[in-house]
N, C-alpha and C positions, 0 to 999 in steps of 0.2 A: 504494500500500500504506500502511496506517496506521502511525503512529509518527514519530519524529524522528531524523534522522541527525545525529551529532555534527559540529559545524562544524570542518572540518579546516584547519589552517594549514600551508603549506609551509615555514614557519619553525620548526616544531617540531623539537626535537632527538630523537635515537633513544629515550631513556627515555620521553618523552612520547608518541611514536608507539606504543610498545609498550603503553601504558596506554589510549590513546584511539583509536588508528587503526582505522578500519573500523566503529566502534560505531554501531549502529542500534537505537534504542529502540522498543518497541511502544507502543500507545496507553496502556499502564499506566505508562510512563516509569520503568521499573526502573533501579536503579543498576548492578547487575551485568548483564553481557551475558545475554540470554535464551537458553534452550536449547530449540530447536524439534525435539522428538523426534517427527517425523512422516515417514511414507514418501511421502504424497501430499497433494494440495491439492484443494479443491472449487471449483466454479464456480457462479455464479448462474444460468447458462443454458448450453444446448448451444452457442449462438453464441459465448459467452465462451470456452468450452473450445476451439472451433475457432480462434478468434482467437489464443489463447495458444499453440497448437501451430504456427500459421502464422507467428507472430512469435517464434521461439525466443529466449529470453532476456529477453523483455519482462516476464515474471512467473514465479514458481516454479510448475512443473507436476508435478515428480516429484523426489524427493530423490536419486535416482541421477544426475540431471542437475545439480541445484543445490538448495541448502538455505540458509535465512537464517543459521543459525549457522556453517555451513561458509563461507558468503560473507564473514562477519565475519573469520574466520581468514585467508582468502585475501587480503582487502584489507589487513589489518593487516600481514601478512608482505610483501605487495607494497610497501607504503609503506616498510617498514623496509629492504627490499632495494634499493629504487629502480628496480624493474622496471615495465614497462608493464602486465603482466597476470600472474595467478597462478591455478593450479588445485590444489586439494588432492587427495590420493589416499589409499588405504587403508593404505599403508605406504611406506617409503622405496624398497624394491625395486620396488613398483608404479610409483613415480615414475620410477625409472631406466629400467625397461623401456618404459614409455609414451613417455618422451622420445625414445627411439630408434625404437621400432616405429611411431610415428605419422608418422615422417618419412622413414625409409630404406626403399627398395624393392628388389625382386629385381634382381640385376645390379649393384648399387651397392656402394661400399666404405665401411667404417668403420675409421679409424685410432685406436688407443687406447694409452694408457700401460699397461704390463704390471703396474704396481704398483697393484692394485685389490683391493677386498673380494672374497671368494671367490664370492659370488653374482653380482657384476658380471662376473667372469671367466667364469662359467658362461653367462651371457647371450651374451657375445661369442664364446666358443669353441664353444658347443654349440647354443644356440637360434637365433641369427641365421643361421648357415650353413645351417640346415634350410630357410630361406626364400630361399636363393640369394643371401645377402648375404656378401660377402667381408670378413673382419676381419683386421687387421694390428696386432700388438702391438709397441711399441717401448719402449726405456728412456726414460721421460719426462724424465729429467734431461739427455739428450743431444740437443741441437738438431739435430745432424747427422743423427741417426736419424729425427727428425720430418721433416726436409727431404727425405730420400731416400724415405721412405714416402709422403709427400704429392706427390711428383713425378708420380705416376700419377693424381693427383686423388683426391677423396674426397667423399662426401655429408655425412659427419659425423665429428667428432673427439670422443672421450670421455676424460675423465681425472678423477682425484682429486688434490687438493693441499690440505693434507697427505694422504698416502696411508695406507691401513690395511693393516698395522699398523706399517710401518717409517718412517712420517712423512717420506717423500720430498717435497720441495718442487719444483714445476714452475714454470718461468718463464711465467706466464700471458700477459703481453703479447707475448712473442716467439712462443710457440706459436700464439696467436690470429692474429698477423700471417701466419705461414706457412700456417695453415689457411685463412684467408680468401683468400689468394693462390691456393690450390688449389681454391677454391669450396666449402669445407666449413663447416658449421655447428658451432660449438664448444660442447659441453655439459660443464659442470663439476659434479661431485659435491662440494659445499662443506660436507659435514656436519661434518668435524672443525673447520673454521674458524668456522662459523656466520656469519650476515649481519653480525655485529658486528665480527668480526676480519678479514674479507676480503669484498670485493664483486667477484666475477668479471666482472660486466657492465661495471663501471668500468675493469677491466683488459683489456677487449677481447673477453671471451667473449659468447656469444649467449644461452645457456640455463643456468639454475642448478637443480640438484636438491637436495632435502633429505630425509633421514630425520628427520622431526619427532619421532619416537620418542626421539631422543637429547636434545640440549641443550634443544630448544624445549619439549618436555614437561618433561624434566629430573628427573622424580620417579618413573620406572618405572611409570607408570600407563597409558600410551596408545600404541597404534600410530598412525602417520600419516606422510604424506609430502607433498611439494609440488614443483611444477615452475613456474618463473618465466621469463619471456622477453618477447618483443615481442607486441603484440596480434595481429599477423598470424599468427605461429606458433601462439599459444595458441588463437585462434578458428578458424583454418583447418585446422590439423593436429591439435593436442592435444585440443581440446574434443570433436570428433566421435569420436575414438578412445575417449576415456574414456566418453562417453555410450553408445556401443554395445558396449563390452567390459565395463564395469561395475565397475572398481576404485574404488568411491566411498568417500570418507571419511565415517565415521558422524558424525551431529550431536553425539553425546555426546563422541566423541573430539575433534572440532573444538573443542568448548567447553573441554575440558581444555587443548588447545593454545593457545587464546586466552588462558586464564588463565596458562599457562606463559610466554607471551611477556611478560607484565607484569613478571616477575621475572628474565628472562633475563640482562640486563646485570648485575644485582646478584650473581646466582649465578656467572656466568662470571668476574667480577672476582675473587671469593674463590677459586674453583676454580683459576684460572690461577696465582695466587700460591702456592697449595698445590702445584701441579704443578711450579713452578720450584723450590720448596724440596725437594720429593721428588727431582727430577732432579739437583740439586746433591749431595744426600746419596748417591744411587746412584752418581754418577760418581766419587765418592771411595772407595766401598766396595771392599775387596780381592776380594770374592767376586762382584762384578759385572764381567763381561768387556767389556760394551759398553752404553752408555746413549744412547738416541736421543730427543732432545727439541729442537725448533727454537729454543727459547730459550737453549740452551747454545752457547757459542762453538765447542765441539767438533763441533757438527752440521755435516755437509758443505755444507749450503745455508743456513747461519746468516745470511749477508749478504743472500741473496735473500729469506729469510723476513722479515727486518726491513724490506726494501724494499716488499714487497707485502702484508704482514699487520700488523695493529695489535696483535697478541698471538700468543703461541706455542701457545695451546690448553690443553686439560686432560688430554691423554693422554701418557704416557711409556712407551716400550718399552725393554726391557733384557734382556741375556743373563745367566742365572743358571747358573753352572757351565758345563759343556760338553755336557750331554745332557738328554734328557727326564726321566730319573730325578731329576736335581738340580732341575729346574724343578718337577716334581710335589711333591718333598719341601718345597720352598719354599712353593708354593701351599697345600699341606695344613697347613702350620704357621701360617698366618695366622689371626689371631683377630678382627681388626676388619675388614679388607678381605675382601669376599666374592668367591667364585669365580662369575663370571657373564660371558656373552659380550656383554652390553650395555655402553654407555658413555654419557657425558654425564649420568649420574645424580647426584642429590644425595648418594648413598652411594658410597664408593670401591669399585670393582669390578676384578677381575683375571681375565684369561683367558690360555690357552695357545693361540695362534693355530694352530699346526701340527696340533692335534687338535680344534679347534673351528671357528673362522671360515674357516680355509683347509685343513680336513681333506680336502676333495675335490680339492684342487689337487695334482697329481703331485709327488712329492718332488724331482725335478730342477728343476721349475719353482719350487717353494718356495725351493729353494737359490738359484736365480737372483734371486729377489726379496729375499734376505737374511733369510728366515724360517727360522731354525735351530730344532732341537728344544729348544734352551735358551732361546729367546725367549719372554718374557711381556709382556703389555700391561696397564698399569694405568691406569684412568680415575679421576682424583683427584676426590673429592667435596667436600662442605662441612664435613667433620670438621676439627677442629684439626689443622693440618699436623704438629705435634709428635707427636700420637697416631698419625697414619698412619706417620710415620717410625719411631717406636718399634716399631710392629707389623712393619714391613718388616725392621727390624734384628733383632728376635728371630727372625723366620722365616728370615732369611739364616743364622742360627747353626745351623739344621738342615741346611744344605747341606754 
């Protein structure tokens, strides 16, 4: 194929990888990554088309299978994560479902942490059982529960750490060791940590999933997802599943995500500092009953978070008053922070999990997860932390 590939150095640090990793220039030698908005590709002869399909992966044949812009995103993220292979998907939930569905079969078991995003719980509780797959949920913080659940064996383990929205931290090395002893593949949704704050594969996990819609895009523009892992898993399990079921990442969205990766470290650093300032303010406020942030010493897994993460992230959850009415009065009084169920955005966003992201989770199960009607989740953006805190303070006066 025409063009030049950027010369990659394995000595490059993360910020350089996020700017140059995976870059392939066309014959025009453009500075900015090219956007290949094409669904298909042409061949100089019927024989060339036959050869292209016989040697799957040797060249681009259809953008549902692979695309040059998507490939740049996949390679850049792969290099940043330190994984052997990566595939992009149309969304984060497409990545989560594909990571499980491509691997687990009828009659097998999946053991998962119960502290998960609402759609992840739906996949485990409602979709996989339809195909004869047994799913078992445990308290991810309790290694004894993992050990007992895995005693019967499992095909896969699935978890989030930190979890959405209560920011539970799971001991990834310990759970990975237990899982591998039981013959299970460990899949980690790493969306809250990003590849900069936590590398699950280095901690013993096998597969990492992302909603690139969140911090990787970081500006509320694009849906996208990714699955990373070994070449064997990606090529033998995931790639055929994606090819034939079709949750393809669009070239335009991939281009936005490539550009988002360039500034991920810079944005994350500022947002984390703001999140810590916000968390400290909320922890001291008399109208806030509980503040959850892994960067606070009051967090139940503070020591574990410091051990396996390079930073505490950009999300803070807290209880306002004691009921939904108080939480709603607070959210409605905000002037700067917008009500939205997204996170990782450059703008600060707030949501009420019990009525949005976890609305379809039964109330007893929400209670077991620590998701009260008073709980709100704020994703801290790039605004001046003092302005965010002033907005939160004036809104708390309405409670």
